[in-house]
N, C-alpha and C positions, 0 to 999 in steps of 0.2 A: 503495500498499498504505499502511493506516497504520500512525502513529508505537507502535500495538502490537502488528500486527502485525509491523514488523521486530523486532521482541524477541522476541517469541517466533517468528519464524519464518525470521530474519535479515533480513540485508539485501539478499537477491538477485535480479539483472537478469532471471535467469534465469524465478524463481518471478513475477513483474512480466511478461515478457512472456509465458508460459500463463498468466496469468490473466486479460490483456487479450486476448488469443486468445480465448480459453470465452467472456468475455463479448460479444466482436463476433458469434462464432460464436449465444450466442441471444439477442440482439442486449436488452444490458441495460447500462442505465450501471453505473460505477463508484460513484455515492451510491446508487442502487440495493440490488446487493451491500451494501457498507455499513452501511443500514439492515437489510435481511436478515440479517445475521450473529447480531448479537445476539437476535434471536427467536429463530433453529435454534439457536442455541448452548444459549440458556435451555432449550428445551423438546428435544433430542437426545436424550438419555438419558430420557425417556416416550415417543418414540416409535419403532416398527419400518418399515421400511419393505421393502419384500417385491418385486419382482422374476417377471410369471408372463408364459405362453405368446400372454398378451393386451393386457398392461399393468400399471401397475405396483398395488402393494397400502398404505396405510399403516395399520399399528394406532395404536391409540390404549393404552397400560397404562396409564396414569392414567386421570380429571375434567381435563381444559384447554382452560383457555379462553384465546381470542387476541382481545385489539383492537389494532386500529388505530385510528388517531387521522387524522381528515383533512383 
């Protein structure tokens, strides 16, 4: 858990265990999660996620450009 997360969510070992379990289940590293969180945070208010019978939909509420460095 990053220092910023510890400040925001507390220094909870239970939270760390849950996060590590989820990351293991989805086969994602902590480093990847740490890179994705700022992106998600910056566009969270501009996106609406919906779940339907056949899958999921993402609705963009604003014009959004996402740039990913190589």
